[in-house]
N, CA, C and O of each residue as an XYZ file, in Angstrom:
728
protein
N       0.844     -1.180      0.000
C       0.000      0.000      0.000
C       0.887      1.240      0.000
O       1.850      1.317      0.764
N       0.571      2.198     -0.843
C       1.341      3.437     -0.951
C       1.206      4.220      0.337
O       0.092      4.537      0.754
N       2.319      4.536      0.973
C       2.267      5.223      2.265
C       2.138      6.733      2.131
O       2.189      7.439      3.138
N       1.972      7.251      0.909
C       1.895      8.694      0.745
C       0.491      9.189      0.384
O       0.317     10.383      0.140
N      -0.505      8.317      0.343
C      -1.853      8.734     -0.041
C      -2.763      8.861      1.179
O      -2.553      8.206      2.200
N      -3.785      9.726      1.050
C      -4.768      9.835      2.124
C      -5.432      8.482      2.308
O      -5.608      7.721      1.356
N      -5.791      8.203      3.526
C      -6.326      6.887      3.829
C      -7.516      7.024      4.770
O      -7.559      7.909      5.624
N      -8.468      6.133      4.591
C      -9.676      6.123      5.397
C      -9.811      4.762      6.055
O      -9.629      3.734      5.403
N     -10.126      4.748      7.332
C     -10.452      3.508      8.029
C     -11.937      3.554      8.364
O     -12.424      4.522      8.947
N     -12.642      2.506      7.991
C     -14.066      2.387      8.289
C     -14.188      1.345      9.395
O     -13.897      0.166      9.194
N     -14.623      1.803     10.566
C     -14.685      0.953     11.752
C     -16.149      0.770     12.134
O     -16.886      1.743     12.293
N     -16.557     -0.475     12.280
C     -17.955     -0.780     12.570
C     -18.079     -1.411     13.953
O     -17.341     -2.330     14.309
N     -19.034     -0.890     14.721
C     -19.354     -1.434     16.047
C     -20.845     -1.703     16.128
O     -21.650     -0.906     15.648
N     -21.212     -2.807     16.726
C     -22.614     -3.084     17.037
C     -22.750     -2.911     18.553
O     -22.226     -3.707     19.333
N     -23.459     -1.861     18.948
C     -23.576     -1.499     20.360
C     -24.636     -2.366     21.034
O     -25.700     -2.631     20.473
N     -24.316     -2.799     22.255
C     -25.265     -3.585     23.047
C     -26.490     -2.727     23.367
O     -26.353     -1.542     23.674
N     -27.669     -3.307     23.298
C     -28.874     -2.552     23.667
C     -28.749     -1.984     25.082
O     -28.321     -2.675     26.007
N     -29.129     -0.722     25.231
C     -29.058     -0.054     26.528
C     -27.715      0.578     26.825
O     -27.575      1.260     27.840
N     -26.721      0.373     25.974
C     -25.380      0.909     26.216
C     -25.047      2.086     25.290
O     -23.895      2.513     25.209
N     -26.059      2.599     24.598
C     -25.844      3.659     23.609
C     -25.260      4.935     24.225
O     -24.373      5.550     23.633
N     -25.741      5.336     25.398
C     -25.238      6.571     26.035
C     -23.749      6.433     26.372
O     -22.964      7.353     26.142
N     -23.377      5.287     26.911
C     -21.966      5.049     27.207
C     -21.118      5.036     25.945
O     -19.984      5.515     25.942
N     -21.672      4.487     24.879
C     -20.960      4.449     23.614
C     -20.755      5.858     23.062
O     -19.684      6.169     22.542
N     -21.764      6.703     23.171
C     -21.637      8.090     22.699
C     -20.531      8.820     23.471
O     -19.772      9.591     22.884
N     -20.440      8.582     24.770
C     -19.356      9.177     25.571
C     -18.008      8.629     25.123
O     -17.026      9.368     25.045
N     -17.964      7.341     24.830
C     -16.735      6.713     24.353
C     -16.280      7.378     23.051
O     -15.097      7.680     22.889
N     -17.220      7.606     22.121
C     -16.883      8.246     20.845
C     -16.257      9.621     21.086
O     -15.244      9.959     20.474
N     -16.854     10.407     21.970
C     -16.319     11.743     22.261
C     -14.891     11.656     22.789
O     -14.030     12.443     22.396
N     -14.645     10.708     23.673
C     -13.316     10.561     24.269
C     -12.258     10.125     23.281
O     -11.178     10.714     23.224
N     -12.558      9.089     22.498
C     -11.555      8.603     21.542
C     -11.310      9.648     20.451
O     -10.178      9.809     19.993
N     -12.364     10.361     20.032
C     -12.193     11.402     19.005
C     -11.300     12.527     19.520
O     -10.465     13.043     18.777
N     -11.469     12.907     20.779
C     -10.631     13.967     21.361
C      -9.165     13.544     21.403
O      -8.279     14.351     21.118
N      -8.905     12.288     21.755
C      -7.524     11.815     21.803
C      -6.911     11.676     20.409
O      -5.711     11.893     20.240
N      -7.719     11.319     19.410
C      -7.207     11.167     18.046
C      -6.715     12.497     17.486
O      -5.820     12.522     16.640
N      -7.289     13.595     17.950
C      -6.869     14.922     17.481
C      -5.379     15.168     17.678
O      -4.772     15.924     16.919
N      -4.792     14.548     18.672
C      -3.379     14.768     18.966
C      -2.429     13.977     18.092
O      -1.214     14.106     18.240
N      -2.942     13.166     17.190
C      -2.073     12.327     16.363
C      -1.781     12.989     15.019
O      -2.661     13.567     14.381
N      -0.505     12.886     14.606
C      -0.082     13.474     13.331
C      -0.904     12.922     12.178
O      -1.172     11.722     12.102
N      -1.300     13.819     11.285
C      -1.997     13.416     10.072
C      -3.482     13.199     10.219
O      -4.159     12.910      9.232
N      -4.010     13.328     11.419
C      -5.441     13.108     11.643
C      -6.238     14.187     10.909
O      -6.026     15.380     11.130
N      -7.150     13.765     10.041
C      -7.952     14.700      9.254
C      -9.384     14.817      9.766
O     -10.110     15.733      9.380
N      -9.787     13.900     10.625
C     -11.142     13.974     11.165
C     -11.834     12.632     11.120
O     -11.316     11.649     10.592
N     -13.036     12.626     11.698
C     -13.847     11.409     11.738
C     -15.305     11.786     11.553
O     -15.744     12.865     11.950
N     -16.034     10.884     10.950
C     -17.476     11.040     10.788
C     -18.129      9.825     11.427
O     -17.666      8.696     11.263
N     -19.196     10.069     12.146
C     -19.907      8.988     12.817
C     -21.232      8.774     12.096
O     -22.022      9.706     11.947
N     -21.468      7.558     11.654
C     -22.738      7.190     11.043
C     -23.474      6.308     12.047
O     -23.051      5.193     12.353
N     -24.573      6.830     12.544
C     -25.330      6.103     13.557
C     -26.309      5.131     12.898
O     -26.637      5.286     11.721
N     -26.775      4.133     13.644
C     -27.679      3.135     13.059
C     -28.924      3.773     12.450
O     -29.450      4.768     12.948
N     -29.376      3.163     11.353
C     -30.607      3.590     10.708
C     -31.596      2.439     10.814
O     -31.290      1.304     10.448
N     -32.777      2.746     11.315
C     -33.817      1.740     11.488
C     -34.118      1.063     10.156
O     -34.421      1.734      9.170
N     -34.035     -0.230     10.127
C     -34.325     -0.981      8.920
C     -33.192     -1.041      7.912
O     -33.301     -1.746      6.908
N     -32.101     -0.313      8.158
C     -30.977     -0.319      7.214
C     -29.778     -1.025      7.820
O     -29.264     -1.988      7.250
N     -29.330     -0.544      8.981
C     -28.164     -1.140      9.626
C     -28.234     -0.900     11.125
O     -28.570      0.203     11.556
N     -27.923     -1.909     11.924
C     -27.910     -1.738     13.381
C     -26.565     -1.221     13.896
O     -26.382     -1.066     15.103
N     -25.634     -0.958     12.997
C     -24.262     -0.660     13.388
C     -23.958      0.833     13.443
O     -24.540      1.643     12.722
N     -23.018      1.160     14.333
C     -22.378      2.475     14.331
C     -21.150      2.333     13.445
O     -20.391      1.373     13.573
N     -20.959      3.286     12.551
C     -19.808      3.253     11.659
C     -19.009      4.530     11.891
O     -19.548      5.635     11.827
N     -17.728      4.364     12.159
C     -16.824      5.497     12.358
C     -15.889      5.532     11.157
O     -15.170      4.569     10.892
N     -15.903      6.647     10.434
C     -15.048      6.823      9.265
C     -13.938      7.785      9.671
O     -14.175      8.980      9.845
N     -12.723      7.254      9.822
C     -11.572      8.024     10.295
C     -10.638      8.264      9.124
O     -10.351      7.348      8.352
N     -10.159      9.509      8.989
C      -9.263      9.828      7.884
C      -7.931     10.363      8.397
O      -7.873     11.169      9.326
N      -6.860      9.885      7.757
C      -5.496     10.342      8.026
C      -4.839     10.707      6.708
O      -5.259     10.262      5.639
N      -3.802     11.526      6.802
C      -3.087     11.959      5.598
C      -2.372     10.809      4.909
O      -2.362     10.733      3.680
N      -1.767      9.903      5.694
C      -1.007      8.807      5.087
C      -1.327      7.490      5.792
O      -1.841      7.466      6.911
N      -1.008      6.408      5.107
C      -1.178      5.072      5.685
C      -0.311      4.915      6.936
O      -0.734      4.314      7.924
N       0.889      5.454      6.882
C       1.810      5.339      8.020
C       1.225      6.036      9.249
O       1.329      5.521     10.363
N       0.610      7.207      9.048
C       0.024      7.926     10.178
C      -1.200      7.186     10.718
O      -1.414      7.144     11.929
N      -2.001      6.605      9.830
C      -3.130      5.787     10.294
C      -2.614      4.598     11.094
O      -3.146      4.288     12.159
N      -1.580      3.932     10.587
C      -1.009      2.787     11.302
C      -0.509      3.194     12.687
O      -0.681      2.456     13.657
N       0.111      4.374     12.775
C       0.592      4.851     14.082
C      -0.567      4.991     15.059
O      -0.454      4.604     16.222
N      -1.682      5.544     14.588
C      -2.870      5.685     15.441
C      -3.449      4.308     15.796
O      -3.759      4.046     16.958
N      -3.590      3.444     14.807
C      -4.217      2.142     15.039
C      -3.404      1.275     15.998
O      -3.971      0.488     16.756
N      -2.083      1.417     15.968
C      -1.217      0.605     16.824
C      -0.862      1.287     18.141
O      -0.150      0.710     18.962
N      -1.344      2.498     18.350
C      -0.956      3.268     19.538
C      -1.543      2.686     20.823
O      -2.597      2.051     20.815
N      -0.848      2.915     21.899
C      -1.343      2.501     23.210
C      -2.622      3.261     23.549
O      -3.522      2.718     24.189
N      -2.698      4.508     23.121
C      -3.896      5.316     23.370
C      -5.124      4.634     22.779
O      -6.139      4.481     23.459
N      -5.035      4.227     21.525
C      -6.176      3.571     20.889
C      -6.459      2.216     21.529
O      -7.619      1.854     21.729
N      -5.414      1.470     21.850
C      -5.623      0.169     22.504
C      -6.371      0.337     23.814
O      -7.236     -0.475     24.144
N      -6.044      1.396     24.573
C      -6.757      1.665     25.830
C      -8.235      1.957     25.568
O      -9.106      1.479     26.295
N      -8.512      2.743     24.530
C      -9.907      3.056     24.196
C     -10.658      1.807     23.739
O     -11.841      1.652     24.044
N      -9.992      0.929     23.019
C     -10.646     -0.298     22.561
C     -10.994     -1.184     23.755
O     -12.048     -1.820     23.763
N     -10.128     -1.232     24.755
C     -10.454     -1.987     25.969
C     -11.702     -1.411     26.645
O     -12.535     -2.159     27.158
N     -11.829     -0.073     26.645
C     -12.979      0.578     27.271
C     -14.286      0.306     26.528
O     -15.349      0.270     27.147
N     -14.220      0.116     25.216
C     -15.453     -0.065     24.444
C     -15.953     -1.507     24.479
O     -17.131     -1.753     24.220
N     -15.092     -2.448     24.790
C     -15.486     -3.865     24.731
C     -16.767     -4.189     25.497
O     -17.587     -4.949     24.983
N     -16.980     -3.649     26.705
C     -18.247     -3.966     27.391
C     -19.471     -3.322     26.737
O     -20.605     -3.688     27.048
N     -19.249     -2.374     25.843
C     -20.355     -1.636     25.224
C     -20.808     -2.232     23.891
O     -21.886     -1.901     23.397
N     -19.985     -3.112     23.306
C     -20.298     -3.651     21.982
C     -20.532     -5.154     22.039
O     -20.058     -5.843     22.943
N     -21.279     -5.646     21.049
C     -21.675     -7.061     21.018
C     -20.610     -7.987     20.459
O     -20.563     -9.165     20.813
N     -19.769     -7.475     19.605
C     -18.771     -8.307     18.932
C     -17.545     -7.450     18.636
O     -17.627     -6.223     18.695
N     -16.425     -8.064     18.324
C     -15.227     -7.271     18.019
C     -15.478     -6.320     16.847
O     -16.280     -6.596     15.955
N     -14.766     -5.194     16.880
C     -14.938     -4.213     15.815
C     -14.468     -4.766     14.482
O     -13.592     -5.628     14.413
N     -15.073     -4.245     13.428
C     -14.663     -4.565     12.067
C     -13.943     -3.336     11.532
O     -14.433     -2.216     11.673
N     -12.779     -3.541     10.917
C     -11.998     -2.422     10.377
C     -11.708     -2.691      8.912
O     -11.235     -3.767      8.545
N     -12.000     -1.695      8.076
C     -11.675     -1.780      6.658
C     -10.919     -0.510      6.293
O     -11.378      0.592      6.590
N      -9.763     -0.657      5.653
C      -8.945      0.486      5.260
C      -9.134      0.721      3.766
O      -9.010     -0.197      2.954
N      -9.439      1.977      3.420
C      -9.684      2.368      2.033
C      -8.705      3.461      1.636
O      -8.450      4.384      2.410
N      -8.161      3.359      0.440
C      -7.196      4.371     -0.013
C      -7.599      5.031     -1.323
O      -6.863      5.882     -1.823
N      -8.726      4.673     -1.888
C      -9.104      5.242     -3.178
C     -10.604      5.367     -3.315
O     -11.314      5.573     -2.331
N     -11.081      5.243     -4.535
C     -12.498      5.409     -4.827
C     -13.342      4.232     -4.374
O     -14.567      4.284     -4.482
N     -12.720      3.162     -3.865
C     -13.504      1.985     -3.508
C     -14.586      2.278     -2.479
O     -15.564      1.535     -2.392
N     -14.433      3.352     -1.693
C     -15.468      3.679     -0.712
C     -16.781      4.073     -1.381
O     -17.837      3.996     -0.753
N     -16.733      4.495     -2.653
C     -17.954      4.812     -3.387
C     -18.710      3.550     -3.776
O     -19.876      3.624     -4.164
N     -18.068      2.404     -3.680
C     -18.664      1.170     -4.168
C     -19.033      0.212     -3.039
O     -18.951     -1.006     -3.198
N     -19.433      0.760     -1.916
C     -19.911     -0.051     -0.809
C     -21.420      0.073     -0.755
O     -21.959      1.175     -0.857
N     -22.098     -1.036     -0.597
C     -23.554     -1.034     -0.529
C     -23.994     -0.794      0.904
O     -23.605     -1.544      1.798
N     -24.808      0.252      1.145
C     -25.247      0.549      2.512
C     -26.003     -0.624      3.118
O     -26.814     -1.273      2.458
N     -25.717     -0.878      4.391
C     -26.434     -1.904      5.126
C     -26.058     -3.323      4.755
O     -26.725     -4.265      5.182
N     -25.009     -3.501      3.973
C     -24.579     -4.836      3.590
C     -23.125     -5.021      3.971
O     -22.370     -4.052      4.047
N     -22.728     -6.265      4.210
C     -21.327     -6.485      4.563
C     -20.418     -5.991      3.442
O     -20.774     -6.092      2.268
N     -19.245     -5.459      3.793
C     -18.340     -4.954      2.757
C     -17.904     -6.061      1.811
O     -17.628     -7.185      2.230
N     -17.846     -5.726      0.530
C     -17.324     -6.625     -0.500
C     -15.884     -6.246     -0.768
O     -15.420     -5.174     -0.376
N     -15.186     -7.143     -1.441
C     -13.885     -6.749     -1.987
C     -14.170     -5.676     -3.025
O     -15.180     -5.755     -3.724
N     -13.310     -4.680     -3.143
C     -13.570     -3.616     -4.128
C     -13.699     -4.194     -5.531
O     -13.038     -5.177     -5.866
N     -14.558     -3.577     -6.360
C     -14.665     -4.033     -7.751
C     -13.347     -3.797     -8.490
O     -12.486     -3.047     -8.029
N     -13.211     -4.441     -9.624
C     -12.027     -4.219    -10.458
C     -11.966     -2.748    -10.834
O     -12.994     -2.091    -11.000
N     -10.739     -2.237    -10.968
C     -10.557     -0.803    -11.219
C     -11.236     -0.338    -12.506
O     -11.788      0.762    -12.538
N     -11.211     -1.141    -13.557
C     -11.847     -0.687    -14.796
C     -13.355     -0.538    -14.606
O     -13.975      0.329    -15.221
N     -13.949     -1.383    -13.754
C     -15.381     -1.257    -13.473
C     -15.649      0.010    -12.652
O     -16.626      0.719    -12.891
N     -14.774      0.283    -11.688
C     -14.911      1.521    -10.922
C     -14.813      2.722    -11.855
O     -15.625      3.643    -11.783
N     -13.809      2.703    -12.731
C     -13.597      3.826    -13.647
C     -14.797      4.028    -14.570
O     -15.227      5.161    -14.786
N     -15.336      2.947    -15.110
C     -16.492      3.063    -16.005
C     -17.717      3.627    -15.276
O     -18.431      4.472    -15.816
N     -17.951      3.161    -14.064
C     -19.120      3.641    -13.331
C     -18.949      5.097    -12.893
O     -19.904      5.873    -12.941
N     -17.747      5.469    -12.470
C     -17.495      6.879    -12.121
C     -17.653      7.739    -13.371
O     -18.253      8.812    -13.307
N     -17.125      7.286    -14.505
C     -17.265      8.012    -15.759
C     -18.741      8.214    -16.104
O     -19.142      9.307    -16.506
N     -19.545      7.165    -15.949
C     -20.980      7.263    -16.215
C     -21.627      8.303    -15.302
O     -22.424      9.123    -15.759
N     -21.288      8.269    -14.024
C     -21.842      9.236    -13.070
C     -21.425     10.662    -13.383
O     -22.257     11.570    -13.370
N     -20.147     10.866    -13.664
C     -19.642     12.212    -13.958
C     -20.235     12.720    -15.273
O     -20.653     13.875    -15.359
N     -20.273     11.868    -16.291
C     -20.824     12.286    -17.587
C     -22.289     12.674    -17.443
O     -22.717     13.709    -17.954
N     -23.055     11.842    -16.746
C     -24.476     12.148    -16.544
C     -24.683     13.459    -15.810
O     -25.486     14.294    -16.226
N     -23.954     13.636    -14.716
C     -24.084     14.890    -13.962
C     -23.613     16.087    -14.776
O     -24.214     17.159    -14.706
N     -22.546     15.913    -15.546
C     -22.037     17.022    -16.368
C     -23.076     17.461    -17.391
O     -23.280     18.655    -17.609
N     -23.721     16.498    -18.008
C     -24.736     16.823    -19.008
C     -25.952     17.513    -18.387
O     -26.533     18.422    -18.980
N     -26.327     17.069    -17.188
C     -27.495     17.655    -16.524
C     -27.158     18.946    -15.783
O     -27.885     19.936    -15.865
N     -26.058     18.912    -15.069
C     -25.710     20.005    -14.169
C     -24.973     21.147    -14.857
O     -25.199     22.317    -14.551
N     -24.097     20.799    -15.782
C     -23.275     21.813    -16.447
C     -24.071     22.988    -16.999
O     -23.785     24.134    -16.652
N     -25.067     22.732    -17.854
C     -25.842     23.848    -18.404
C     -26.603     24.647    -17.345
O     -26.722     25.867    -17.459
N     -27.115     23.975    -16.325
C     -27.855     24.676    -15.266
C     -26.945     25.623    -14.486
O     -27.290     26.781    -14.250
N     -25.782     25.116    -14.092
C     -24.840     25.941    -13.335
C     -24.317     27.071    -14.213
O     -24.197     28.208    -13.758
N     -24.008     26.765    -15.459
C     -23.500     27.794    -16.378
C     -24.514     28.918    -16.547
O     -24.143     30.092    -16.546
N     -25.784     28.571    -16.692
C     -26.828     29.589    -16.868
C     -27.045     30.394    -15.584
O     -27.178     31.617    -15.618
N     -27.078     29.694    -14.468
C     -27.353     30.371    -13.195
C     -26.208     31.279    -12.756
O     -26.436     32.298    -12.104
N     -24.992     30.917    -13.108
C     -23.828     31.663    -12.638
C     -23.055     32.321    -13.778
O     -21.853     32.557    -13.655
N     -23.727     32.616    -14.871
C     -23.059     33.141    -16.075
C     -22.224     34.392    -15.803
O     -21.181     34.583    -16.428
N     -22.666     35.238    -14.889
C     -21.951     36.491    -14.642
C     -20.810     36.333    -13.624
O     -20.065     37.284    -13.389
N     -20.668     35.182    -13.038
C     -19.636     34.954    -12.033
C     -18.301     34.662    -12.712
O     -18.277     34.224    -13.862
N     -17.207     34.897    -12.022
C     -15.891     34.533    -12.579
C     -15.806     33.022    -12.802
O     -16.400     32.234    -12.066
N     -15.062     32.642    -13.825
C     -14.970     31.226    -14.191
C     -14.484     30.349    -13.042
O     -14.987     29.241    -12.857
N     -13.522     30.826    -12.276
C     -12.989     30.025    -11.163
C     -14.110     29.681    -10.177
O     -14.206     28.538     -9.730
N     -14.938     30.635     -9.841
C     -16.047     30.371     -8.916
C     -17.066     29.419     -9.532
O     -17.584     28.536     -8.848
N     -17.354     29.595    -10.823
C     -18.294     28.684    -11.501
C     -17.781     27.249    -11.447
O     -18.536     26.319    -11.161
N     -16.499     27.081    -11.722
C     -15.907     25.733    -11.701
C     -15.934     25.165    -10.290
O     -16.298     24.005    -10.098
N     -15.551     25.973     -9.292
C     -15.553     25.486     -7.903
C     -16.955     25.085     -7.453
O     -17.126     24.041     -6.824
N     -17.939     25.889     -7.763
C     -19.314     25.562     -7.359
C     -19.810     24.335     -8.111
O     -20.404     23.438     -7.512
N     -19.571     24.287     -9.415
C     -20.010     23.147    -10.216
C     -19.386     21.845     -9.715
O     -20.090     20.852     -9.532
N     -18.066     21.844     -9.491
C     -17.414     20.614     -9.027
C     -17.817     20.268     -7.602
O     -17.935     19.090     -7.264
N     -18.031     21.278     -6.761
C     -18.495     21.010     -5.398
C     -19.855     20.335     -5.387
O     -20.071     19.371     -4.652
N     -20.763     20.837     -6.196
C     -22.089     20.226     -6.311
C     -21.967     18.816     -6.877
O     -22.612     17.884     -6.397
N     -21.128     18.672     -7.905
C     -20.983     17.377     -8.549
C     -20.407     16.321     -7.597
O     -20.918     15.203     -7.528
N     -19.358     16.671     -6.875
C     -18.745     15.702     -5.950
C     -19.734     15.324     -4.846
O     -19.826     14.156     -4.469
N     -20.465     16.300     -4.331
C     -21.458     16.013     -3.292
C     -22.538     15.074     -3.822
O     -22.885     14.093     -3.164
N     -23.067     15.367     -4.998
C     -24.098     14.505     -5.585
C     -23.548     13.120     -5.911
O     -24.232     12.118     -5.701
N     -22.323     13.056     -6.421
C     -21.705     11.753     -6.697
C     -21.576     10.929     -5.427
O     -21.910      9.744     -5.413
N     -21.093     11.551     -4.364
C     -20.826     10.834     -3.126
C     -22.103     10.344     -2.437
O     -22.167      9.205     -1.974
N     -23.111     11.206     -2.374
C     -24.289     10.879     -1.567
C     -25.476     10.339     -2.353
O     -26.336      9.678     -1.770
N     -25.554     10.595     -3.646
C     -26.714     10.138     -4.413
C     -26.352      9.253     -5.598
O     -26.814      8.116     -5.699
N     -25.529      9.778     -6.485
C     -25.295      9.109     -7.761
C     -24.545      7.786     -7.595
O     -25.011      6.755     -8.079
N     -23.391      7.797     -6.917
C     -22.619      6.560     -6.797
C     -23.339      5.498     -5.958
O     -23.298      4.324     -6.326
N     -24.000      5.856     -4.841
C     -24.782      4.814     -4.165
C     -25.875      4.226     -5.070
O     -26.104      3.017     -5.056
N     -26.552      5.082     -5.859
C     -27.581      4.596     -6.791
C     -26.958      3.674     -7.842
O     -27.445      2.566     -8.068
N     -25.878      4.138     -8.483
C     -25.244      3.330     -9.523
C     -24.672      2.032     -8.961
O     -24.721      0.994     -9.622
N     -24.133      2.085     -7.751
C     -23.581      0.877     -7.134
C     -24.683     -0.153     -6.896
O     -24.492     -1.341     -7.159
N     -25.838      0.303     -6.398
C     -26.967     -0.627     -6.210
C     -27.458     -1.155     -7.557
O     -27.717     -2.349     -7.704
N     -27.584     -0.268     -8.529
C     -28.137     -0.628     -9.847
C     -27.240     -1.629    -10.579
O     -27.737     -2.535    -11.249
N     -25.928     -1.465    -10.453
C     -24.982     -2.301    -11.189
C     -24.257     -3.304    -10.298
O     -23.210     -3.820    -10.689
N     -24.790     -3.593     -9.105
C     -24.063     -4.453     -8.169
C     -23.750     -5.829     -8.738
O     -22.684     -6.377     -8.458
N     -24.650     -6.402     -9.529
C     -24.395     -7.717    -10.126
C     -23.174     -7.703    -11.027
O     -22.380     -8.643    -11.012
N     -23.019     -6.654    -11.804
C     -21.881     -6.525    -12.708
C     -20.617     -6.122    -11.953
O     -19.535     -6.655    -12.201
N     -20.769     -5.170    -11.025
C     -19.598     -4.643    -10.284
C     -18.880     -5.732     -9.502
O     -17.653     -5.830     -9.542
N     -19.645     -6.546     -8.796
C     -19.047     -7.484     -7.851
C     -18.929     -8.894     -8.391
O     -18.560     -9.816     -7.663
N     -19.246     -9.065     -9.687
C     -19.070    -10.377    -10.307
C     -17.584    -10.607    -10.539
O     -16.873     -9.713    -10.999
N     -17.127    -11.789    -10.224
C     -15.684    -12.093    -10.341
C     -15.170    -11.984    -11.740
O     -13.984    -12.211    -11.982
């Protein structure tokens, strides 16, 4: 694994019923301690959704694989993991992502091995092309008097947000048979 690329760790916990308040306190504590580690870019907490997933998912980002490894192997993190054990039903699941493969995870389903890169590229191309055709003219018309740099920044910001939260999850579900076929 290239040690110079941004890296994401997706950590899944299934919290014991009735232990949610303690788990929320645990999240606050471990997040505060992670701030002191080199390369820490932040964390996002995805809480359980009724009918979708019973799991808490923590998405932690670091600048490099080496910095993530330092955090994952640290005594600080090991201490926090010992504290969470009484709060969770089973050992945590950890998946490390370094590229676009995070766009190809099906919500509420166990993680698959990432699809082949050419399949990822084709599906991302389809998503970007579709959004460009739909969004490009709308943004261009709405922001015609704005400087080009701002138009591009707004257009790409909207596009990346839509790709991440709507388009790629939709395309991943729609093409899952093809994406994950060996």
